[in-house]
C-alpha positions in Angstrom: 118.0 119.1 80.0 121.1 119.7 82.1 122.7 117.0 84.2 123.4 118.0 87.8 126.4 116.0 89.3 125.7 114.3 92.6 126.9 116.1 95.7 129.8 114.3 97.1 129.5 113.5 100.8 132.2 114.9 103.0 134.4 112.4 104.6 134.6 112.6 108.3 137.6 111.6 110.5 137.5 108.3 112.4 135.6 108.6 115.6 138.0 109.4 118.4 138.3 108.8 122.1 139.7 112.3 122.4 137.1 114.4 120.6 134.8 115.1 123.5 137.7 115.9 125.8 139.2 118.1 123.2 136.0 120.1 122.8 135.7 120.5 126.5 139.4 121.6 126.8 139.0 124.3 124.2 135.8 125.5 125.7 137.4 125.9 129.1 139.8 128.8 129.1 141.1 127.8 132.5 143.4 125.2 130.9 144.6 126.9 127.8 146.8 129.8 129.2 148.8 127.4 131.4 150.8 126.1 128.4 151.6 129.5 126.9 151.9 132.1 129.7 154.9 130.7 131.6 157.2 133.6 132.4 160.4 131.6 132.6 161.7 129.5 129.7 160.7 125.9 130.0 163.5 123.4 131.0 164.7 121.2 128.2 162.7 118.1 129.1 159.4 120.0 128.7 160.0 121.5 125.3 158.8 120.0 122.1 161.3 118.1 119.8 161.3 117.1 116.2 159.6 113.9 115.3 161.9 110.9 115.0 162.7 109.7 111.4 161.0 106.4 111.0 163.0 104.1 108.7 160.9 101.0 109.2 157.4 102.2 108.5 156.0 98.6 108.0 157.8 97.4 111.2 156.3 100.2 113.3 152.8 100.0 111.9 152.7 96.1 112.0 153.8 95.9 115.6 150.9 94.9 117.9 149.6 98.1 119.5 149.2 98.8 123.1 145.4 98.9 123.4 144.2 101.3 126.1 140.8 100.7 127.6 139.1 104.1 128.0 137.0 102.8 130.9 140.1 102.1 133.0 142.1 105.4 132.6 141.8 109.0 133.6 142.5 111.7 131.0 143.8 115.0 132.3 144.7 118.2 130.5 148.5 118.6 130.1 149.9 121.9 131.3 153.6 121.3 131.5 154.9 119.6 128.4 154.9 121.6 125.2 152.7 120.4 122.3 150.9 117.8 124.3 147.2 118.4 125.1 146.5 115.6 127.6 148.1 113.2 130.1 147.4 109.6 130.6 148.9 107.6 133.4 149.1 103.8 133.3 149.8 101.8 136.4 152.1 98.8 136.8 148.9 96.7 137.5 147.3 97.9 134.2 150.4 97.3 132.2 151.0 93.8 133.7 147.8 92.8 131.9 149.2 93.7 128.5 152.6 92.2 128.9 152.7 91.0 125.2 153.3 94.5 123.9 155.8 95.5 126.5 158.2 97.1 127.1 157.1 100.4 125.6 159.8 101.8 123.3 160.2 104.4 120.6 157.9 103.3 117.8 155.4 101.5 120.0 151.9 102.2 118.7 148.9 102.9 120.8 145.1 102.5 120.1 142.0 102.9 122.2 139.6 100.0 122.7 136.4 100.6 120.7 137.8 103.1 118.3 139.0 102.4 114.7 142.8 102.2 114.2 143.2 101.1 110.6 144.2 104.5 109.2 145.5 106.4 112.2 147.2 105.6 115.5 149.4 107.1 118.1 153.1 106.4 118.3 155.6 106.8 121.2 158.3 109.3 120.1 160.5 110.2 123.1 161.0 109.8 126.8 161.2 113.4 127.9 161.4 113.1 131.6 162.0 110.6 134.4 160.9 111.4 138.0 160.2 109.1 141.0 160.5 106.0 138.9 158.0 107.2 136.3 158.8 107.8 132.6 157.0 110.6 130.8 156.6 109.7 127.1 155.7 112.0 124.3 153.0 110.3 122.1 151.9 111.7 118.7 149.2 110.8 116.3 150.3 109.3 113.0 148.8 108.2 109.7 149.3 104.7 108.3 152.1 106.3 106.1 153.8 107.4 109.3 153.1 111.1 108.8 152.7 112.9 112.1 149.4 114.5 112.8 149.4 118.1 114.3 149.7 118.1 118.0 146.3 119.9 118.5 144.3 117.7 116.1 140.9 117.2 117.7 140.8 113.5 116.9 144.4 112.3 117.4 146.1 114.9 119.6 149.5 114.5 121.1 149.7 113.5 124.7 152.0 112.5 127.5 151.9 108.9 128.6 153.2 108.3 132.1 154.3 104.7 132.9 156.4 103.1 135.6 160.1 103.2 134.6 160.4 99.4 134.6 158.1 99.2 131.5 159.9 101.9 129.5 162.7 101.4 126.9 162.2 104.7 125.0 165.1 106.9 124.0 165.5 110.5 125.1 165.6 113.3 122.5 169.1 113.9 121.2 169.0 117.5 122.5 168.5 116.2 126.0 171.1 113.4 125.7 173.7 116.1 124.7 173.0 117.9 128.0 174.0 115.1 130.2 177.2 116.0 132.1 180.4 114.2 131.6 180.2 112.7 135.1 176.8 111.2 134.4 176.0 108.1 132.4 172.8 107.0 130.9 171.6 103.4 130.5 169.6 103.6 127.2 167.8 100.4 128.1 166.2 101.8 131.3 167.0 105.5 130.9 168.2 105.7 134.5 170.6 108.6 134.9 173.4 107.8 137.4 176.1 109.9 138.9 
């Protein structure tokens, strides 16, 4: 009599706030070409940059996350910033209710209310653009070991988080900082560029 080993159940990723939107995005060809068919090269703020090197993994992971309530936000497809699939905008009113995890800075983690976050989260990497007192932050999925998740992962995709400038303390990518002209200065605490 031969013994048949039991079939191992496949592990499935954590349920994700993004999965339904991701499926819809990739079923709708209207959104996909906008990120890849630009005729002119993208300006530097809209390009994708290397992930920061996280030296304090425990410090980043143990920081209380910004918990976003899916019922109170609008998720839009992202068509300007490279390697970001979606855009979420948080108002000053919304952020004033979560003041204990502010300001948002490089290494701030983000979770979504009602979805597991023990193994994977999102982390703020860079401030890539500032316009009309809004900061555009690149947010990437990470594992608990601080390994970045591919930007187009269906469960933890990269996205752009737009917040009022007053709540932002995130650094710009080094490549953008190098482009600042000699007659400009940058306040790294607020990222306001002044002549």
